[in-house]
N, C-alpha and C positions, 0 to 999 in steps of 0.2 A: 097351151092346152085350153080347150074350150070349156066353158062352164057347163054344169049339169043343167040341161034344159028344163027339167021338171023340178028342180030344186029338191031332189031327193037327198035326205041326209045320209052320209056314210053310215053303214051298219043297219040301215032300214031293211025291212023285209022285202025281198025281191021274189018274183015268180021263179020257180025252179027252172034251171037251164036243162034243155034236152041235149041229146048227144050231138045234134047238128050245131046248136049254139056253142057247145063246148069246143067242137072242132073249129068253128069260125073264130072263136076267141083265141084259141091256141095259135092258130095261123097268124092272126093279127098281132098278137104279142110277139111272135117270132119275127114278123116283118110287117110293120104297119103300112109300108108303101106297096104292098102286094097289089097287083091289079085285081079288079073284080073278077075278070075272066080266070086268072090264075087261082084266085081264092075259091071260086066255084069248082074248078077242076080238082083242086086239092081236097076239098071237102066232099066232092061227089054229088053236087047239086047244080041246077041250072043257074046261069049268071043272074037272071032276074030274081030268082029265089035268094041267091047270095046277097044281092043288093037290098032286097026287101028285109031280110033277116038282120043284116048289119045295121040298117037304119032303125029297125025295131030295137036292137040292142042299145043303140044310142038314145033313142026316145025313152027307153026304160031306165036310163041312167047307169047302165052297166058299162058301156063304153063311154068314157067321159071326154075323150078327145084323142088327138094324135100329136106327137111332138117330135121335134128334131133333137137328137142327142149330140151335143157339141163336145169337142175336145177342149177342155178348159185350158190346157197348156198352149194349144194352138191359137187361142184368142187372148193370150196374155194374162190368164188367171190361174197360174199353176200352184199358188199357195191356197190350200183349203184348211178350214178350221171348223171346229164345233165350239160354239160359244154358249155356255150355260148362263141363263139370265134369271135372277131372282128379282121380282118386283118389290118396291118399297112397301106397298100396301096392297091388299087384295080386295079392292073395291071395283065395281063394274066400270066406273069411269076410267080408271087407270088401265084396266085390262083392255077396254075398248080403244083407248088412245094408243096403247102399245100395238095392238093387233091391226089397227088401221094404218099405222105408219111403217113399222119395221119389216114385216114380210114383203113389202113392196120395194124396198131399197134394192138397187141394182146388184149388189154383191150377194144378196141372200138367195140361196138355191132352194132351201127348204126351211120351214118353221114348224116345230113340234111343240104343242101346248101339252105340258107333262104334269104328272103328279110327282110327289116326292120332295126332295130337297131343293129342286129348281122348278121354276114356273115354265120356262121356255128353253128349248134347245134349238139353236140356229146353225144351219150348215151354210157356210159362206165360202166364197172363192174370190181371191184378190191377186194382184200381180206380184207382191213381195211381202216380206215380213214387216217392212216399214209401212206398207199400205194397210196391213192387218192391224198394226198398232194404231194408226191414224183412224181407221174405220171404227174400231172399238171406242176410241176416245171421242170421235166426232158424233157417233150415232148412239152410243149406249152410256158411256161414262158421264156425259153431259146432260143426259135425259133425266129430268127430275122423277120420273116414274120408276126408273131402274135403281134398285138398291145394291145389287152386287152382280158381277160377271166373273166368269172363269173361262179362259180360252185354252183349248187343246188343239194342237196342230195335227192335221191328218197326214200321215205318211203315205197311205195308199187307201183308195176307196174301192172296195170290192163289191160289185153289184150283186144283188140277190135276184130273185125272180121278179119280173116286171109285171106279172099278172097271174099270181097263183090261182089255179082253178080248183074247184072241189074235186075230190077223188071220185 
């Protein structure tokens, strides 16, 4: 996924979306590989307008990129887990050290910085339960920044909306 070109922080104020923008976004969320011509026909605008408006949505930071969705089991990563991580101390250096390294490890699908009893929730995918054990030991248990982990196996990941739009 590409980075936000204007470095707009999530949750920042955006210009309101008009009906055409909302239809463009709904179509792109449904099928990010749709051709510009098909997108224009679906939304009822000229192809040049569809291209210009889609680019503007990207420039405004609303569309942050397009990505391929992979079958984890087809690529040998059928074991998924959620790993709750509590840091040993809550100072900026340790937080920065953790966030600079762990989210970029190959097994990590998503990283959530959370409030409550844990500091981070990691969604990871590996090839086997042995790989999961080794991953936690090699990447978290031996990290001096990490104070505690708790691993939960994922039996099924049910996707939600990929881009909820305002009503």
